[in-house]
C-alpha positions as CSV (number, residue, x, y, z in Angstrom):
1,X,-8.9,12.7,29.9
2,X,-7.9,15.0,27.1
3,X,-10.8,16.8,25.3
4,X,-11.8,15.3,22.0
5,X,-11.6,17.7,19.2
6,X,-14.0,18.4,16.3
7,X,-12.3,19.8,13.2
8,X,-14.0,21.1,10.1
9,X,-11.9,20.7,6.9
10,X,-11.7,23.1,4.0
11,X,-10.6,21.3,0.9
12,X,-9.6,24.0,-1.5
13,X,-9.5,24.0,-5.3
14,X,-9.2,27.2,-7.4
15,X,-9.7,29.3,-4.2
16,X,-13.1,27.7,-3.4
17,X,-14.1,25.1,-0.8
18,X,-15.0,21.8,-2.5
19,X,-16.1,18.3,-1.4
20,X,-16.3,15.0,-3.2
21,X,-16.7,11.2,-2.6
22,X,-13.7,8.9,-2.5
23,X,-11.6,11.9,-3.5
24,X,-13.5,12.5,-6.8
25,X,-16.7,14.1,-8.1
26,X,-15.9,17.5,-6.5
27,X,-18.7,20.0,-5.9
28,X,-18.6,23.6,-4.7
29,X,-19.1,24.0,-0.9
30,X,-18.7,27.8,-0.6
31,X,-16.3,30.6,0.2
32,X,-13.5,29.4,2.5
33,X,-13.1,32.6,4.4
34,X,-16.9,32.8,5.2
35,X,-16.9,29.1,6.2
36,X,-13.9,29.6,8.5
37,X,-15.7,32.5,10.3
38,X,-18.8,30.4,10.7
39,X,-16.9,27.5,12.3
40,X,-15.2,29.8,14.8
41,X,-18.6,31.2,15.8
42,X,-20.0,27.6,16.1
43,X,-17.2,26.5,18.5
44,X,-15.1,24.3,16.3
45,X,-11.9,23.3,18.1
46,X,-9.5,23.7,15.1
47,X,-9.6,24.2,11.4
48,X,-7.8,22.4,8.6
49,X,-7.1,23.9,5.2
50,X,-6.0,21.5,2.4
51,X,-5.1,22.8,-1.0
52,X,-6.0,19.5,-2.6
53,X,-4.6,20.1,-6.1
54,X,-1.3,21.9,-5.2
55,X,0.8,18.8,-5.4
56,X,-0.8,17.5,-8.6
57,X,-0.4,20.9,-10.2
58,X,3.1,21.2,-8.9
59,X,2.6,24.6,-7.3
60,X,2.7,26.0,-3.8
61,X,-0.1,26.5,-1.4
62,X,-2.4,29.5,-1.8
63,X,-0.6,31.7,0.7
64,X,-2.8,34.8,0.2
65,X,-5.9,32.8,1.0
66,X,-4.2,31.3,4.0
67,X,-3.5,34.8,5.3
68,X,-7.1,35.9,4.7
69,X,-8.5,33.0,6.7
70,X,-5.9,33.3,9.5
71,X,-6.9,36.9,10.0
72,X,-10.5,35.9,10.6
73,X,-10.1,33.0,13.1
74,X,-8.8,32.5,16.6
75,X,-8.5,28.7,16.8
76,X,-5.6,26.5,15.8
77,X,-5.2,26.4,12.0
78,X,-3.5,23.6,10.0
79,X,-2.5,24.2,6.4
80,X,-1.4,21.5,3.9
81,X,-1.0,21.0,0.2
82,X,2.1,21.5,-1.9
83,X,4.4,21.7,1.1
84,X,7.7,20.3,0.0
85,X,10.5,22.0,2.0
86,X,11.3,23.8,5.3
87,X,11.0,27.0,3.3
88,X,7.4,26.2,2.5
89,X,6.7,25.5,6.1
90,X,8.2,28.8,7.1
91,X,6.1,30.6,4.5
92,X,2.9,29.1,5.7
93,X,3.6,29.8,9.3
94,X,4.4,33.4,8.3
95,X,1.1,33.5,6.4
96,X,-0.7,32.6,9.6
97,X,-0.9,28.8,10.0
98,X,-0.3,27.3,13.4
99,X,0.4,23.8,12.1
100,X,1.6,22.4,8.7
101,X,0.4,19.2,7.1
102,X,2.7,17.3,4.8
103,X,1.8,14.2,2.8
104,X,3.3,13.4,-0.6
105,X,6.6,15.2,0.0
106,X,7.1,13.2,3.2
107,X,6.6,9.9,1.4
108,X,9.0,11.0,-1.3
109,X,11.6,12.2,1.3
110,X,10.9,10.8,4.8
111,X,13.8,12.9,6.1
112,X,11.7,16.0,5.5
113,X,9.7,15.0,8.6
114,X,12.9,15.1,10.7
115,X,13.9,18.4,9.2
116,X,10.6,20.1,9.9
117,X,10.3,18.7,13.4
118,X,13.9,19.7,14.1
119,X,13.6,23.3,12.8
120,X,10.1,24.2,13.9
121,X,9.1,21.6,16.6
122,X,6.8,18.6,16.5
123,X,3.9,20.6,17.8
124,X,3.4,22.3,14.5
125,X,3.9,19.2,12.2
126,X,0.9,17.1,11.1
127,X,1.6,14.2,8.7
128,X,-1.4,13.6,6.6
129,X,-1.8,9.9,5.5
130,X,-4.3,9.1,2.7
131,X,-4.9,5.3,2.8
132,X,-6.9,2.8,0.8
133,X,-7.5,-0.9,1.5
134,X,-6.0,-3.1,-1.2
135,X,-5.5,-6.8,-1.7
136,X,-2.1,-6.3,0.1
137,X,-3.6,-4.5,3.0
138,X,-3.9,-0.8,3.8
139,X,-1.6,1.2,1.6
140,X,-0.5,4.9,1.5
141,X,-1.6,7.0,-1.5
142,X,-0.1,10.3,-2.5
143,X,-0.9,13.3,-4.8
144,X,-4.4,13.9,-3.5
145,X,-5.1,10.1,-3.4
146,X,-4.3,9.7,-7.1
147,X,-1.0,7.8,-6.7
148,X,-0.9,4.4,-4.9
149,X,2.3,3.3,-3.2
150,X,3.4,0.0,-1.7
151,X,3.9,1.6,1.7
152,X,2.0,-0.1,4.5
153,X,-0.2,2.5,6.3
154,X,0.4,1.4,9.8
155,X,4.2,1.0,9.4
156,X,4.3,4.5,7.8
157,X,2.4,6.1,10.7
158,X,4.9,4.5,13.1
159,X,7.8,5.7,11.1
160,X,6.7,9.4,10.9
161,X,5.9,9.4,14.6
162,X,9.5,8.2,15.3
163,X,10.8,10.9,13.0
164,X,9.1,13.7,14.9
165,X,5.5,14.1,13.6
166,X,3.3,15.8,16.2
167,X,0.0,14.4,14.9
168,X,-1.3,12.0,12.2
169,X,-4.2,13.0,10.0
170,X,-5.5,9.7,8.9
171,X,-7.9,9.8,5.9
172,X,-9.6,6.6,4.7
173,X,-10.1,7.0,1.0
174,X,-12.6,4.1,1.1
175,X,-14.8,5.9,3.6
176,X,-14.3,9.5,2.3
177,X,-17.5,11.2,1.4
178,X,-19.6,8.0,1.9
179,X,-21.2,9.2,5.2
180,X,-21.1,5.5,6.2
181,X,-18.8,6.0,9.2
182,X,-15.1,6.3,9.9
183,X,-12.5,3.6,9.5
184,X,-12.8,2.7,13.2
185,X,-10.8,-0.5,13.2
186,X,-7.8,1.0,11.4
187,X,-7.9,4.2,13.4
188,X,-7.9,2.2,16.6
189,X,-5.0,0.0,15.5
190,X,-2.9,3.1,14.7
191,X,-4.0,5.1,17.8
192,X,-3.0,2.2,20.1
193,X,0.5,2.0,18.6
194,X,1.4,5.7,18.4
195,X,2.5,8.0,21.2
196,X,1.0,11.0,19.3
197,X,-2.6,12.1,18.6
198,X,-4.5,10.6,15.6
199,X,-7.1,12.7,13.8
200,X,-9.7,10.5,12.0
201,X,-11.0,11.6,8.7
202,X,-13.3,10.2,6.0
203,X,-16.8,8.8,6.4
204,X,-18.6,11.1,8.9
205,X,-22.4,11.0,8.3
206,X,-24.1,10.9,11.7
207,X,-23.5,12.1,15.2
208,X,-23.1,8.5,16.2
209,X,-20.2,8.0,13.8
210,X,-18.2,10.6,15.9
211,X,-19.0,8.8,19.2
212,X,-17.9,5.5,17.7
213,X,-14.6,6.8,16.3
214,X,-13.8,8.4,19.6
215,X,-14.7,5.3,21.6
216,X,-14.1,2.3,19.4
217,X,-11.6,4.0,17.1
218,X,-9.7,5.7,20.0
219,X,-9.2,8.8,17.9
220,X,-8.1,12.0,19.6
221,X,-9.9,14.2,17.1
222,X,-12.4,13.8,14.2
223,X,-12.4,15.8,11.0
224,X,-15.3,16.2,8.6
225,X,-16.2,18.4,5.7
226,X,-19.5,18.1,3.8
227,X,-21.8,17.4,6.9
228,X,-20.5,20.8,8.3
229,X,-20.4,22.7,5.0
230,X,-23.9,21.8,4.0
231,X,-25.3,22.2,7.6
232,X,-26.3,18.6,7.8
233,X,-24.9,18.4,11.3
234,X,-24.1,21.8,12.8
235,X,-21.0,21.8,15.1
236,X,-22.9,23.0,18.2
237,X,-25.5,20.2,17.7
238,X,-22.7,17.6,17.4
239,X,-20.9,18.8,20.4
240,X,-24.0,18.9,22.5
241,X,-24.7,15.3,21.6
242,X,-21.2,14.0,22.3
243,X,-21.1,15.8,25.7
244,X,-24.5,14.3,26.6
245,X,-23.0,10.9,25.7
246,X,-20.3,11.4,28.3
247,X,-17.4,12.3,26.0
248,X,-14.9,15.1,27.0
249,X,-15.9,17.9,24.6
250,X,-15.3,21.6,24.8
251,X,-18.7,23.4,24.4
252,X,-18.9,27.1,23.8
253,X,-21.5,29.1,25.9
């Protein structure tokens, strides 16, 4: 059985790490470079960096900050936000990213997924999917969750997998920041259909939530932010709990 991954997420705005609830009411969570160092020391499996206002502000990802973080860590590093072309992907990989996350640009131009996978390989392409439950079912949202679409979330995940995505980063906007648990049912439905890993995001509040999303949600990895940033559940403590519960977890030391 493949090891389940624990992934802290650095949501970046104006060069600082921030965290909100349901994608709004952002508050400062610290210096991203220092946080990145801490997570490596604590044994995090990977790190995700999302420049959450790059698309809305119609600018590119903060390459200089990406480079500073990349130089301080030795774990897989995914970068997203404002990536709209293969040139952007090339620039982020050059800056030190191991994997690139695309969201809004892929919705606008699904062929971008094929292009990136074809040029750089599926192993470095993560398609981030921000989803909210509506009266019509689960629907994809873009531009940092600000813009709803009519695209069915499950159908979209299947499409990008066929086009060459290496992983799905599935964020439930309904659960984000609530600390009430992940969207286990939706995560499981997508995980069961796709031949690629699914990273669950949105709603982590307790150690048990991670156990549930790995077991009932069938997630390959779980991503969280505030519970790690504010030391509510340290990564080593979470991993020790999951390992004791019988889950395949990499524990440092």
